C-alpha positions as CSV (number, residue, x, y, z in Angstrom):
1,M,121.3,-4.8,-45.8
2,H,118.9,-1.9,-45.8
3,P,115.4,-2.9,-44.8
4,F,113.9,-1.5,-48.0
5,F,116.1,-3.7,-50.3
6,P,115.8,-7.5,-50.4
7,S,118.9,-9.8,-50.4
8,Q,120.9,-10.6,-53.5
9,K,119.8,-14.2,-53.4
10,Y,116.2,-13.2,-53.3
11,C,116.7,-10.9,-56.2
12,A,118.3,-13.7,-58.3
13,K,115.3,-15.9,-57.7
14,E,112.9,-13.1,-58.7
15,R,114.8,-12.4,-61.9
16,K,114.6,-16.1,-62.9
17,K,110.8,-16.0,-62.4
18,L,110.6,-12.8,-64.5
19,A,112.7,-14.2,-67.3
20,G,110.4,-17.2,-67.7
21,A,107.2,-15.2,-67.6
22,S,105.3,-13.4,-70.4
23,F,105.8,-9.6,-70.2
24,S,102.2,-8.9,-71.1
25,T,100.8,-10.9,-68.3
26,T,103.4,-10.2,-65.6
27,T,102.7,-7.8,-62.8
28,L,105.6,-6.4,-60.9
29,S,105.2,-7.1,-57.2
30,P,106.6,-4.5,-54.7
31,S,109.4,-6.9,-53.8
32,L,110.3,-7.4,-57.5
33,Q,110.2,-3.6,-58.0
34,R,112.7,-3.2,-55.2
35,C,114.9,-5.9,-56.8
36,L,114.9,-4.0,-60.1
37,I,115.7,-0.7,-58.3
38,F,118.5,-2.5,-56.5
39,D,119.9,-3.8,-59.8
40,F,119.7,-0.4,-61.3
41,L,121.6,1.2,-58.5
42,I,124.3,-1.4,-58.7
43,L,124.7,-0.9,-62.5
44,A,124.7,2.9,-62.1
45,G,127.4,2.6,-59.5
46,K,129.5,0.4,-61.7
47,R,129.1,2.8,-64.6
48,F,130.0,5.8,-62.5
49,Q,133.1,3.9,-61.3
50,R,134.1,3.1,-64.9
51,E,133.6,6.8,-65.9
52,K,135.9,7.9,-63.1
53,V,138.5,5.4,-64.1
54,E,138.3,6.6,-67.7
55,E,138.5,10.2,-66.6
56,S,141.7,9.5,-64.6
57,K,143.2,7.7,-67.6
58,N,142.4,10.6,-69.9
59,L,144.0,12.9,-67.3
60,F,147.3,11.2,-67.4
61,F,147.1,9.7,-70.9
62,P,145.3,12.1,-73.2
63,A,143.8,10.7,-76.4
64,N,146.2,12.7,-78.6
65,M,149.1,11.2,-76.8
66,T,148.3,7.6,-77.5
67,A,150.5,7.5,-80.6
68,P,154.2,8.4,-80.0
69,L,155.2,11.7,-81.5
70,S,151.7,12.5,-82.7
71,A,151.3,15.7,-80.6
72,W,153.5,18.7,-80.7
73,P,155.7,19.3,-77.7
74,W,154.5,22.9,-77.3
75,E,150.8,22.1,-77.9
76,I,150.0,23.1,-74.3
77,L,151.4,26.6,-74.9
78,G,148.8,27.4,-77.6
79,S,149.6,30.8,-79.1
80,F,152.3,31.4,-76.5
81,K,154.4,29.0,-78.6
82,Y,155.8,32.1,-80.3
83,M,157.7,32.8,-77.1
84,L,160.0,29.9,-78.2
85,Y,161.4,32.4,-80.8
86,G,162.6,34.5,-77.9
87,P,166.0,32.8,-77.5
88,F,166.8,33.5,-81.2
89,L,166.1,37.2,-80.7
90,A,168.0,37.3,-77.4
91,R,171.0,35.7,-79.2
92,I,170.8,38.4,-81.9
93,L,170.7,41.3,-79.4
94,Y,173.4,39.8,-77.2
95,T,175.8,39.2,-80.1
96,R,175.3,42.7,-81.6
97,Y,175.0,45.0,-78.6
98,Q,176.4,43.3,-75.4
99,D,179.7,41.5,-76.2
100,E,181.7,42.8,-79.1
101,S,184.5,40.2,-78.4
102,I,182.2,37.4,-79.4
103,K,182.5,36.4,-83.1
104,N,179.9,38.0,-85.1
105,T,177.2,35.3,-85.8
106,N,174.3,35.9,-88.1
107,W,172.7,32.5,-88.2
108,C,170.0,33.4,-85.6
109,L,169.1,36.4,-87.7
110,H,168.8,34.4,-90.8
111,I,166.6,31.8,-89.1
112,I,164.2,34.6,-87.9
113,I,164.2,36.3,-91.3
114,L,163.5,33.0,-93.1
115,C,160.7,32.1,-90.6
116,I,159.1,35.5,-91.3
117,L,159.4,35.0,-95.0
118,R,157.9,31.5,-94.8
119,G,155.0,32.9,-92.8
120,F,154.4,35.6,-95.4
121,M,154.7,33.0,-98.2
122,Y,151.8,31.0,-96.7
123,Q,149.8,34.0,-95.9
124,G,150.2,35.4,-99.4
125,W,149.1,32.2,-101.0
126,S,146.1,31.9,-98.6
127,S,145.0,35.4,-99.4
128,Y,145.2,34.8,-103.1
129,A,143.3,31.5,-102.9
130,S,140.6,33.3,-100.8
131,M,140.1,36.2,-103.2
132,L,137.0,34.6,-104.7
133,F,136.5,37.6,-107.0
134,I,139.7,36.4,-108.8
135,T,139.8,32.6,-108.2
136,R,136.1,31.5,-108.0
137,N,136.1,30.0,-111.5
138,R,139.4,28.2,-110.9
139,Q,138.4,26.4,-107.7
140,I,138.9,22.7,-107.8
141,I,136.6,21.7,-104.9
142,K,133.6,24.0,-105.0
143,K,133.3,24.2,-101.2
144,G,134.4,26.4,-98.5
145,A,136.5,25.6,-95.4
146,D,134.1,25.7,-92.4
147,F,134.9,26.8,-88.8
148,K,135.7,23.3,-87.8
149,Q,138.5,23.0,-90.4
150,I,139.8,26.4,-89.6
151,D,140.1,25.6,-85.9
152,K,141.8,22.3,-86.6
153,E,144.4,24.1,-88.8
154,W,144.8,27.1,-86.4
155,H,148.4,26.1,-85.5
156,W,149.4,25.3,-89.1
157,D,152.8,27.0,-88.6
158,N,154.1,24.5,-86.0
159,F,156.5,23.1,-88.6
160,I,158.2,26.4,-89.2
161,L,159.0,26.6,-85.5
162,L,160.2,23.0,-85.5
163,Q,162.5,23.5,-88.5
164,A,163.9,26.7,-86.9
165,I,164.8,24.8,-83.8
166,V,166.4,21.9,-85.8
167,T,168.3,24.4,-87.9
168,A,169.6,26.2,-84.7
169,L,170.7,22.8,-83.3
170,G,172.6,22.2,-86.5
171,F,174.4,25.5,-86.4
172,S,175.3,24.9,-82.7
173,M,176.7,21.4,-83.5
174,F,178.7,22.6,-86.5
175,P,180.0,26.2,-85.8
176,D,181.9,26.2,-89.1
177,L,178.6,26.6,-90.9
178,E,178.5,30.2,-89.6
179,T,181.1,31.2,-92.2
180,L,178.9,30.3,-95.2
181,G,179.2,32.3,-98.4
182,V,176.4,34.3,-99.9
183,W,176.3,32.7,-103.3
184,N,177.5,29.5,-105.0
185,K,176.4,28.6,-108.6
186,K,177.3,24.9,-108.3
187,G,175.2,24.6,-105.2
188,I,172.0,25.1,-107.2
189,I,172.9,22.1,-109.4
190,V,173.8,20.0,-106.4
191,V,170.6,20.8,-104.6
192,I,168.5,20.0,-107.7
193,I,170.3,16.6,-108.1
194,L,169.9,15.7,-104.4
195,H,166.2,16.7,-104.4
196,V,165.4,14.6,-107.4
197,A,167.6,11.7,-106.4
198,V,166.9,11.6,-102.7
199,S,164.1,13.9,-101.4
200,E,161.5,13.0,-104.0
201,P,161.8,9.1,-103.7
202,L,162.2,9.3,-99.9
203,Y,159.1,11.4,-99.5
204,Y,157.2,9.1,-102.0
205,Y,158.1,6.0,-100.0
206,I,157.3,7.6,-96.6
207,H,154.0,9.1,-97.8
208,K,152.9,5.7,-99.3
209,C,153.8,3.9,-96.1
210,F,151.6,6.3,-94.1
211,H,148.7,5.5,-96.4
212,E,149.1,1.8,-96.7
213,N,149.9,1.1,-93.1
214,K,146.6,1.2,-91.1
215,Y,148.3,2.2,-87.8
216,L,150.3,5.0,-89.4
217,F,147.4,6.4,-91.2
218,S,144.8,6.2,-88.4
219,H,147.2,7.5,-85.7
220,Y,149.1,10.1,-87.8
221,H,148.3,10.9,-91.4
222,S,144.5,10.9,-91.0
223,L,144.9,14.2,-89.3
224,H,146.1,15.8,-92.5
225,H,143.3,14.3,-94.5
226,S,140.7,15.3,-92.0
227,S,140.4,18.7,-93.7
228,A,137.5,18.3,-96.1
229,V,138.7,21.1,-98.5
230,P,142.4,21.4,-99.2
231,Q,143.6,24.9,-98.2
232,V,147.1,26.5,-98.2
233,Y,147.3,26.0,-94.4
234,T,146.3,22.4,-94.8
235,A,149.9,21.8,-96.0
236,G,151.1,22.5,-92.4
237,H,148.3,20.6,-90.7
238,A,150.0,17.3,-89.7
239,T,151.5,15.5,-86.7
240,F,154.8,16.1,-85.1
241,L,156.3,12.8,-86.5
242,E,155.3,13.6,-90.0
243,H,156.9,17.0,-89.9
244,L,160.0,15.6,-88.4
245,L,160.3,13.3,-91.4
246,L,159.5,16.2,-93.8
247,T,162.3,18.1,-92.1
248,V,164.6,15.3,-93.1
249,V,163.3,15.4,-96.7
250,I,163.8,19.2,-97.0
251,G,167.1,19.0,-95.1
252,V,168.9,16.4,-97.2
253,P,169.6,18.6,-100.3
254,I,170.8,21.5,-98.1
255,I,173.0,19.4,-95.9
256,G,174.3,17.5,-98.9
257,S,175.4,20.7,-100.6
258,F,177.2,21.8,-97.4
259,V,179.0,18.4,-97.1
260,L,180.1,18.7,-100.7
261,G,181.3,22.3,-100.1
262,Y,178.8,24.1,-102.3
263,G,176.5,25.5,-99.6
264,S,175.5,29.1,-99.3
265,I,173.1,31.4,-97.6
266,S,171.2,32.2,-100.8
267,L,170.8,28.4,-101.5
268,I,169.1,27.9,-98.1
269,Y,166.7,30.8,-98.7
270,G,166.0,29.8,-102.3
271,Y,165.4,26.1,-101.8
272,V,163.3,26.5,-98.6
273,L,161.1,29.2,-100.2
274,M,160.7,27.3,-103.4
275,F,159.8,24.2,-101.4
276,D,157.1,26.2,-99.6
277,T,155.8,27.7,-102.8
278,L,155.2,24.3,-104.3
279,R,153.6,23.0,-101.1
280,C,151.2,26.0,-101.1
281,L,150.5,25.5,-104.8
282,G,149.5,21.9,-104.3
283,H,147.1,22.7,-101.4
284,S,145.7,26.0,-102.7
285,N,142.5,24.4,-104.3
286,V,143.0,26.8,-107.1
287,E,144.1,25.6,-110.5
288,I,146.5,28.3,-111.9
289,I,148.6,26.2,-114.3
290,P,147.1,26.2,-117.8
291,H,146.8,22.8,-119.5
292,Q,148.3,24.2,-122.7
293,I,151.8,24.1,-121.1
294,F,151.6,20.3,-120.8
295,D,150.2,20.0,-124.3
296,K,153.2,21.8,-125.7
297,I,155.7,20.1,-123.4
298,P,154.3,16.6,-122.5
299,L,157.3,15.7,-120.4
300,L,156.6,18.6,-118.0
301,R,153.6,16.8,-116.6
302,Y,156.0,14.3,-115.0
303,I,158.3,17.1,-113.6
304,V,155.9,19.2,-111.7
305,Y,152.5,18.5,-110.2
306,T,149.4,20.8,-110.2
307,P,146.8,21.7,-107.6
308,T,144.4,19.4,-109.4
309,Y,146.9,16.6,-109.2
310,H,147.2,16.9,-105.4
311,S,143.5,17.5,-104.8
312,L,142.9,14.2,-106.5
313,H,145.1,12.6,-103.8
314,H,142.9,14.1,-101.1
315,A,139.8,12.9,-102.9
316,E,141.1,9.4,-103.8
317,M,143.8,8.7,-101.3
318,G,145.3,5.6,-103.0
319,T,147.0,7.6,-105.7
320,N,149.2,10.6,-106.4
321,Y,151.7,10.2,-103.5
322,C,154.5,12.3,-105.0
323,L,156.1,15.3,-103.3
324,F,156.3,17.6,-106.4
325,M,157.2,15.2,-109.3
326,P,154.5,12.9,-110.7
327,L,157.3,10.9,-112.3
328,F,157.6,8.9,-109.1
329,D,153.9,8.1,-109.2
330,A,154.4,6.8,-112.7
331,F,157.3,4.6,-111.6
332,G,155.3,3.3,-108.6
333,N,152.1,2.8,-110.7
334,T,150.1,5.1,-108.4
335,L,149.5,7.9,-110.8
336,N,145.7,8.7,-111.0
337,S,144.5,8.2,-114.6
338,K,142.0,11.1,-114.1
339,S,144.7,13.6,-113.4
340,R,145.3,14.8,-116.9
341,D,141.6,15.0,-118.0
342,M,140.5,16.7,-114.8
343,H,143.2,19.3,-115.0
344,K,142.3,20.1,-118.6
345,K,138.6,20.4,-117.7
346,I,139.2,22.7,-114.8
347,S,141.6,24.8,-116.8
348,L,139.1,25.2,-119.7
349,D,136.2,26.0,-117.3
350,S,138.2,28.8,-115.7
351,G,137.2,31.0,-118.5
352,K,133.5,30.4,-117.9
353,N,131.1,31.6,-115.2
354,S,130.9,29.3,-112.2
355,R,127.7,28.1,-110.6
356,V,125.0,30.8,-110.3
357,P,124.1,31.5,-106.7
358,D,120.5,31.1,-105.6
359,F,120.8,33.9,-103.0
360,V,123.0,37.0,-102.7
361,F,123.5,39.2,-99.7
362,L,124.7,42.6,-100.8
363,A,126.9,44.1,-98.1
364,H,129.2,47.0,-97.8
365,V,132.4,47.9,-95.9
366,V,131.8,49.4,-92.5
367,D,135.1,51.3,-91.7
368,M,138.8,51.2,-92.2
369,S,139.5,48.8,-89.4
370,S,136.7,46.3,-90.2
371,A,137.8,46.2,-93.8
372,M,140.7,44.0,-92.6
373,H,138.2,41.5,-91.3
374,A,137.7,40.0,-94.8
375,P,138.5,36.3,-95.3
376,F,141.2,37.0,-97.8
377,V,143.1,39.2,-95.3
378,I,143.7,36.8,-92.4
379,R,141.5,33.7,-92.4
380,S,141.7,33.0,-88.7
381,M,140.7,36.5,-87.8
382,A,137.7,36.5,-90.2
383,S,136.5,33.3,-88.5
384,M,136.0,35.2,-85.3
385,P,133.6,38.1,-84.5
386,Y,135.1,41.4,-85.4
387,Y,136.5,43.7,-82.8
388,T,139.2,46.4,-82.9
389,R,142.6,44.8,-82.7
390,I,145.4,47.1,-81.6
391,Y,148.1,45.3,-83.6
392,F,146.1,46.0,-86.8
393,Q,146.2,49.8,-86.3
394,P,149.6,50.2,-88.1
395,L,147.9,48.8,-91.2
396,L,145.2,51.5,-91.3
397,P,147.2,53.6,-93.9
398,I,147.1,50.6,-96.2
399,S,143.4,50.2,-95.6
400,F,142.9,53.9,-96.4
401,L,144.8,53.5,-99.7
402,V,142.7,50.5,-100.6
403,M,139.6,52.6,-99.9
404,L,140.7,55.2,-102.3
405,I,141.5,52.6,-105.0
406,M,138.1,51.0,-104.5
407,W,136.3,54.3,-104.6
408,A,138.0,55.1,-107.9
409,K,138.1,51.8,-109.7
410,S,136.4,48.8,-108.0
411,K,133.1,47.3,-108.7
412,T,130.9,45.0,-106.5
413,F,132.9,41.9,-105.7
414,L,132.4,38.4,-104.2
415,N,133.6,38.1,-100.6
416,S,132.4,34.8,-99.3
417,F,129.9,31.9,-99.8
418,Y,128.3,28.9,-98.1
419,N,125.9,26.2,-99.1
420,L,122.5,25.6,-97.5
421,R,120.4,22.6,-98.7
422,T,122.0,22.4,-102.1
423,R,121.5,26.1,-102.6
424,L,124.5,28.4,-103.1
425,H,124.5,31.6,-101.0
426,Q,127.0,34.3,-101.7
427,T,128.0,37.7,-100.1
428,W,128.8,40.4,-102.5
429,V,130.3,43.7,-101.3
430,V,129.6,47.2,-102.6
431,P,133.1,48.9,-102.6
432,R,132.0,51.7,-100.4
433,F,132.7,52.4,-96.7
434,G,130.1,53.4,-94.2
435,F,131.0,57.1,-94.0
436,Q,130.7,57.5,-97.7
437,Y,126.9,56.8,-97.5
438,F,126.5,60.1,-95.6
439,L,128.3,62.2,-98.2
440,P,125.7,64.0,-100.4
441,F,127.8,63.9,-103.5
442,A,128.4,60.1,-103.1
443,A,124.8,59.0,-103.1
444,E,124.4,58.8,-106.9
445,G,127.5,56.7,-107.3
446,I,126.5,54.3,-104.5
447,N,123.1,53.8,-106.0
448,K,124.7,53.1,-109.3
449,Q,126.9,50.4,-107.7
450,I,123.8,48.8,-106.1
451,E,121.8,49.0,-109.3
452,E,124.6,47.4,-111.3
453,A,124.8,44.6,-108.7
454,I,121.1,43.9,-108.9
455,L,121.1,43.9,-112.7
456,R,124.1,41.6,-112.8
457,A,122.3,39.2,-110.4
458,D,119.2,39.4,-112.7
459,R,121.3,38.5,-115.7
460,L,123.0,35.6,-114.0
461,G,119.7,34.1,-112.8
462,V,120.0,34.8,-109.1
463,K,116.6,34.3,-107.4
464,V,116.9,36.7,-104.4
465,I,119.2,39.5,-103.5
466,S,119.0,41.0,-100.0
467,L,120.2,44.5,-99.3
468,A,122.3,45.0,-96.1
469,A,122.3,47.9,-93.7
470,L,123.1,51.2,-95.5
471,N,122.4,49.7,-99.0
472,K,118.7,50.0,-98.2
473,N,118.8,53.4,-96.5
474,E,115.5,55.1,-96.8
475,A,117.0,58.4,-97.7
476,L,119.3,56.7,-100.3
477,N,116.9,54.6,-102.3
478,G,113.7,54.2,-100.4
479,G,114.6,50.8,-99.0
480,G,115.2,49.4,-102.5
481,T,112.0,50.9,-104.0
482,L,114.1,53.0,-106.4
483,F,115.5,50.0,-108.2
484,V,112.2,48.0,-108.4
485,N,110.3,51.0,-109.8
486,K,113.1,51.7,-112.3
487,H,113.3,48.1,-113.5
488,P,109.7,46.7,-113.2
489,N,110.7,43.5,-115.1
490,L,113.3,42.2,-112.7
491,K,113.3,38.5,-112.3
492,V,115.5,38.6,-109.2
493,R,113.6,39.5,-106.1
494,V,114.9,42.5,-104.1
495,V,114.6,42.1,-100.4
496,H,115.4,44.5,-97.6
497,G,114.9,41.9,-94.9
498,N,113.4,44.4,-92.4
499,T,110.3,42.3,-91.9
500,L,112.2,39.6,-90.2
501,T,114.3,42.2,-88.3
502,A,111.1,43.6,-86.8
503,A,109.9,40.1,-86.0
504,V,113.1,39.3,-84.1
505,I,112.8,42.5,-82.0
506,L,109.1,42.0,-81.3
507,N,109.5,38.3,-80.3
508,E,112.3,39.3,-77.9
509,I,109.8,41.4,-75.9
510,P,108.1,39.5,-73.1
511,E,104.4,38.7,-73.6
512,D,103.3,40.4,-70.4
513,V,104.7,43.8,-71.3
514,T,101.9,46.4,-71.4
515,E,104.0,49.5,-72.2
516,V,107.1,50.3,-74.2
517,F,109.2,53.3,-75.0
518,L,110.2,53.6,-78.6
519,T,112.9,55.8,-80.1
520,G,113.4,56.1,-83.9
521,A,109.6,55.7,-83.7
522,T,108.7,57.0,-87.2
523,S,111.5,55.2,-89.0
524,K,110.7,52.2,-91.2
525,L,111.3,49.7,-88.4
526,G,110.0,52.0,-85.7
527,R,106.7,52.4,-87.6
528,A,106.2,48.6,-88.1
529,I,107.0,47.9,-84.4
530,A,104.6,50.6,-83.2
531,L,101.7,49.4,-85.4
532,Y,102.3,45.7,-84.4
533,L,102.4,46.4,-80.7
534,C,99.3,48.6,-80.7
535,R,97.4,45.8,-82.3
536,K,98.4,43.7,-79.2
537,N,97.0,46.5,-77.0
538,V,100.5,47.5,-75.8
539,R,100.8,51.1,-75.0
540,V,103.6,52.6,-77.2
541,L,105.3,55.8,-76.1
542,M,106.6,57.1,-79.5
543,L,109.5,59.6,-79.1
544,T,109.3,62.1,-82.0
545,L,109.2,65.8,-82.3
546,S,107.2,65.6,-85.6
547,T,103.5,65.5,-84.8
548,E,102.8,65.2,-88.5
549,R,104.9,62.0,-88.8
550,F,103.3,60.6,-85.6
551,R,99.8,61.3,-86.9
552,K,100.7,59.6,-90.2
553,V,101.7,56.4,-88.4
554,Q,98.8,56.6,-86.0
555,K,96.3,56.7,-88.8
556,E,97.6,53.5,-90.2
557,A,96.6,51.7,-87.0
558,P,93.1,50.2,-86.6
559,T,90.7,52.8,-85.1
560,D,90.3,50.9,-81.8
561,C,94.1,50.7,-81.4
562,Q,95.1,54.2,-82.2
563,K,94.7,55.2,-78.5
564,C,97.6,52.9,-77.7
565,L,100.0,55.1,-79.7
566,V,101.2,58.1,-77.6
567,Q,103.5,60.8,-78.8
568,V,106.2,61.9,-76.4
569,T,108.9,64.5,-77.0
570,K,111.3,63.9,-74.0
571,Y,113.1,60.9,-72.5
572,Q,111.7,61.9,-69.1
573,A,108.3,60.5,-70.3
574,A,109.7,57.0,-70.0
575,Q,110.9,57.2,-66.4
576,N,108.5,54.5,-65.3
577,C,108.7,52.3,-68.4
578,K,111.0,49.3,-68.1
579,T,110.9,48.2,-71.8
580,W,112.9,50.5,-74.2
581,I,113.1,49.8,-77.9
582,V,116.0,51.9,-79.2
583,G,116.0,52.8,-82.9
584,K,118.1,56.0,-82.5
585,W,121.5,56.2,-80.7
586,I,121.2,57.4,-77.1
587,T,123.8,58.7,-74.7
588,S,124.5,57.7,-71.1
589,R,122.6,60.8,-69.9
590,E,119.5,59.7,-71.9
591,Q,119.8,56.2,-70.7
592,N,119.8,57.4,-67.1
593,F,116.1,58.3,-67.5
594,A,115.3,54.6,-67.6
595,P,114.3,53.0,-64.3
596,S,116.4,50.3,-62.7
597,G,115.8,46.9,-64.3
598,T,115.0,48.3,-67.8
599,Q,115.5,46.0,-70.8
600,F,117.0,47.8,-73.8
601,H,116.0,46.3,-77.1
602,Q,117.6,47.9,-80.1
603,F,117.8,48.2,-83.9
604,V,120.3,51.0,-84.0
605,V,123.6,50.8,-85.8
606,P,126.1,51.0,-84.2
607,P,124.6,49.5,-81.0
608,I,124.3,51.7,-77.9
609,Y,127.0,51.5,-75.2
610,K,126.0,49.6,-72.1
611,F,126.3,52.3,-69.5
612,R,123.8,51.0,-67.0
613,R,124.8,48.0,-64.9
614,D,121.4,47.8,-63.3
615,C,119.8,47.3,-66.7
616,S,120.0,44.6,-69.4
617,Y,120.8,45.2,-73.1
618,G,119.6,43.2,-76.1
619,D,121.8,42.6,-79.1
620,L,121.1,43.8,-82.7
621,A,118.5,41.7,-84.4
622,A,120.2,38.5,-85.6
623,M,119.5,34.9,-86.2
624,T,121.6,31.7,-86.4
625,L,121.6,29.9,-89.7
626,P,120.2,26.4,-89.8
627,E,122.5,23.6,-88.5
628,D,122.9,22.0,-91.9
629,V,124.7,25.0,-93.4
630,E,128.0,23.9,-95.1
631,G,131.2,25.7,-95.9
632,L,130.6,28.7,-93.6
633,G,134.0,29.9,-92.3
634,S,133.7,33.6,-91.7
635,C,131.8,35.8,-89.2
636,E,129.5,38.5,-90.4
637,Y,131.0,41.7,-88.8
638,T,130.5,41.5,-85.0
639,M,128.2,38.5,-85.2
640,E,129.1,35.2,-83.5
641,R,129.9,32.2,-85.6
642,G,127.0,31.0,-87.6
643,V,125.0,34.1,-86.8
644,V,123.9,36.6,-89.4
645,H,122.0,39.9,-89.2
646,A,118.3,39.6,-89.4
647,C,118.1,41.3,-92.8
648,H,120.5,38.6,-94.2
649,A,118.3,35.9,-92.6
650,G,115.2,37.6,-94.1
651,G,116.7,37.1,-97.6
652,V,117.5,33.5,-96.8
653,V,113.9,32.8,-95.7
654,H,112.6,34.6,-98.8
655,S,114.8,32.3,-101.0
656,L,113.9,29.1,-99.1
657,E,110.2,29.8,-99.2
658,G,110.3,30.6,-102.9
659,W,108.3,33.8,-102.5
660,I,108.0,35.8,-105.8
661,H,107.3,39.3,-104.4
662,H,109.8,42.1,-103.8
663,E,110.2,43.1,-100.2
664,V,111.0,46.8,-100.5
665,G,109.8,50.1,-99.1
666,A,107.5,50.1,-96.0
667,I,107.3,47.0,-93.9
668,D,104.0,45.1,-94.3
669,V,102.9,44.6,-90.7
670,D,100.6,41.8,-91.7
671,R,103.5,39.7,-92.9
672,I,105.6,40.0,-89.7
673,D,104.2,36.8,-88.1
674,I,104.2,35.0,-91.5
675,V,107.9,35.7,-92.0
676,W,108.7,34.8,-88.4
677,K,107.0,31.4,-88.6
678,A,108.7,30.7,-91.9
679,A,112.1,31.4,-90.4
680,L,111.5,29.1,-87.5
681,K,110.2,26.4,-89.8
682,H,113.5,26.4,-91.8
683,G,115.6,26.1,-88.7
684,L,116.7,29.7,-88.2
685,K,116.8,30.7,-84.5
686,P,116.9,34.1,-82.9
687,V,120.2,34.8,-81.0
688,Y,118.5,35.6,-77.7
689,S,116.8,32.1,-77.6
690,I,120.2,30.5,-78.2
691,R,121.8,32.4,-75.3
692,K,118.9,31.5,-72.9
693,S,119.3,27.9,-73.7
694,V,123.1,28.1,-73.1
695,V,122.4,29.7,-69.7
696,V,119.9,26.9,-68.9
697,E,122.4,24.3,-70.0
698,N,125.2,25.8,-68.0
699,S,123.1,26.0,-64.8
700,Y,122.1,22.4,-65.4
701,C,125.7,21.3,-65.6
702,K,126.6,23.2,-62.4
703,K,123.7,21.4,-60.6
704,K,124.9,18.1,-62.0
705,N,128.4,18.7,-60.7
706,V,127.1,19.7,-57.3
707,L,125.0,16.5,-57.1
708,S,128.1,14.5,-58.2
């Protein structure tokens, strides 16, 4: 025994004394203190031992493997699972080009084609359901799929690969199937009969069992219901076992038609694609079937389900179990009594305007490539920050064609939405691309689009509309002043958000800085930054060739602070300044004038290239939305998840605070600190503070691992 620690018997006696004493009158003797420390070390050691045992268990028996057949066999491959299609392609190439003596087999080719068509089927439905400018009034659940749900459903197409493999095994086991005909009329009747008589009741029974059996639901089917908002891809989000059973359900009519001698290639394509169509329909969260059809043909409501019908199953899981035919729910007494009334209500409401947003962020398209970053193009790509993807380049001609159509016909449209503290926030997009803002003949048309969007927001009852990037260009409309002056009775508040942009940049600068170099110094943001810093007695080297514009800014500063504003005309003037605030794009040659260790802060779009390895570069002014944001599932251009440009955040703060003034034109320097404090109060955080905390957390984890 170590001399510092008493024996275990002594500790036991001391613990008994302590248990019988009053805590308020008990003083811990040094020996008792050592006993308690000894006990703590023993408990800590035992806990550490338990954690190590659990870690070893999780290493060999992961949580997702506890239930048999719950995980996908190729789960470990991630996106490399598509390599499993390689043998199909190899078989096609080998058969066609390498060995002419082998009997011509097309089944691999048909499997690949069908898989591609199924993928396009789901993508098409997903794109349609995400086109909020078309479907917003027909949505059943008025919420968006957040990043968590999108990540869970990332590998939604596992079932297509599974069924391709099962089909390949079937063709390998029964070579005679390779001689199938193209068309057989009787096969259609046989498939319909087998679907109604076998597939529908079989699926109903299996589905009901997965709900009523606690083990099956908690270990398998709960994964499918973990998606808060049904989406097209939710149809494929389930466990391996469930999709094995679904493969049986979809395979029975096809195999049955083959056994009876009525199978054909067109029957396989037709049945599988129709099956997928109805699955997509049910999970789309968009009601497209008018209720009048069921009023005219009442029997039809038992023949085919609706998106509302299946959404009710996700909301109230004890009802509406059927595959596609509610008839079996009626037979099983599991048909939700609300189905008919709810479908009729949503169908009638589709002709009315949906909920009015509280806040609108008015964005625009940046370029041809980023136009494909919209949520209705590819949901998974929109959920990640934008960057140029090489495999999207062949689609640029399509993007160019869309740009021409938008230029000629389109109006401002709804792109995305999210909820924040019971408030609805939407992003509208002006159908103009970045380069068009610099065409002199296009300025009038762009301002007309922005004006119509503002007036529409005013008619609807929107409280705040925030202008993004080029939509508030000073040369275009004076930072929104044009619209406010033209329509003095606007109820909606027009906000450029640059006050918070300036606040983010200024609060990124260390407090001990005494001198900064500022480019874009006489711009709207540059002026505000210079005036704010000079009030803090920071010397500002303002790069500008216009003495007149410099003098104009200097006169706005307090008399005793004007000496802090210094005009410079060359980059060489900042050779000894380690804090650069960049508001105008600078080349590598111009960056080379900065001394080693310089911190580049910037508000220039696009951001400057990081040429200097011995310097650090700040990001564009941006803030993370509060943690209680709901339904956010797309990234704002190059921003990380949950991060928005500071001008967007400025509009959010304006809305949350309930301010009734317009924020247009020149930035009010006196309000920079007010807006900053309001943003922090509502839970918005600057991006750089988040990254610092991540660095600190990572370093802490590394130290913890070293100590362990």
